[in-house]
Phi, psi and omega in degrees: 000136176303132174311319187287328179303309186299308174315301180309308178302321184289313185293325179293318183295323179289317176297320183298316178301320183287326185270338182233051182305311183290335180289316185285328176292319176296327173289321184294310173307322177285336175282343183230075185297314180295317174301319186301329181286342184250003199284335177277332174292317175303317185290316186289315186293308183239021183041047181252121180259107192284327177291315175301315177295325183295317182286339175286319176295322179287327181286320175301321182290305188283350171265355184051053171269079186300316184294309174306314182299311186300313185295316176309308185294321174300313179294315179300323184290318179296311179300318177291317174296325182292330176251011172064037184281152185293126180289335180287334170300307180304316184293313177294326180293312183293314181301321174296321172301324178291315180298320186289326175298310179296320177303316180282328175292328172294319175298328180288324183282329180304308180294333188255348171056052186287323178260104186264354178243150176301323180297328176297322181288322182293318181295319178296317175305316174290317180304307191281313182289331176295317184285324177292320174295325175296320178297311179301323179292316181287326183294313176296319176299312182295318183301315184290318178309305189292328178290325177295319172304321184290316184291319177302311180308316178298315182297317180299315182296318171297318182295322188289326178295327175281007180229068183280108181269112185244118178291128177248351172201182183287343172242354184241133177224160190233135176236101176275126183255124190228141182089207184268136173247120183246182189300327185287317182293335179282336176285324175299314181303313180299314179298313183296315180299307177294330176285311175299315178310313184290314185282329188267341183064045186283122178270330187228114175248125181265114177260106188266112178264017187290341172273002173260117186282309185201166184219149178286158182297323184290328167301317176304309180299320175297321182290326171307313190286331179296317178297319170303316177300314176303313177296321183291338176277358179082028181246139177271129173266135183237122182258131171222161180077022179297120182277155187297331182294317179294311182294326177291321177296323179291318179303311185288338179268001176072023184263130176232138178261347190292352176270357185239343186198153175278140184251136171229168182286299189233161177295323181299313181296327180293314182295313184299319178289315179284335175280330173293336173293316184293320178303322188270000000 
């Protein structure tokens, strides 16, 4: 498609949007009925002006401003993810923008007959639709990346909260472990334990496992390394509440913790022993 034809169409489209704002917006809203009924809610919830952004997208497309188009798609993806806006609305809206753009390009071309050859129509179709598709693809990638980061951050927060190291004296702390420990959580335990030993200056860490029924072998192996790390930090590890199912599994696998940590029956007797030492 000739560059002058593209330029003329883009200038005509800019002029049309500026001088026929109501006509343009009405056509766009009629193409996206579901979005139209929620347009004010989206503006309030995410401070996103859909009509303004539609004009911006059209101009980036017809003027072939690819860098601005990509950056705009990234910003939109983050904004929609951050405010948890409905993806189906976005898809419907962009497709409505595409149809509206083609509708008015056709009307602009008819009286002036700018595209006289079939190849010019094909070139125009490729130029416009490729860029609209590029916007959508970039938007969804940005959206999913931001959402994944949010979920990972939330999971890390939850996991750190599930590893509560509780100081019970100036030198003794307790770590009660409850629920399932998978490979991800044992990494969190390792990070939290080593960090808190250093920051809280823990000399004795009592790890209560009474809330843990079983562990996979790879987790048990990693737990051994955690105990090694505790020792290297100059802290004594004490294990309490080992349940029969877990002990039986370790025995059959030839795994022992007694060379890395002291083992006690219950948390109560352990705290009674170590707190009485401090009092004496």
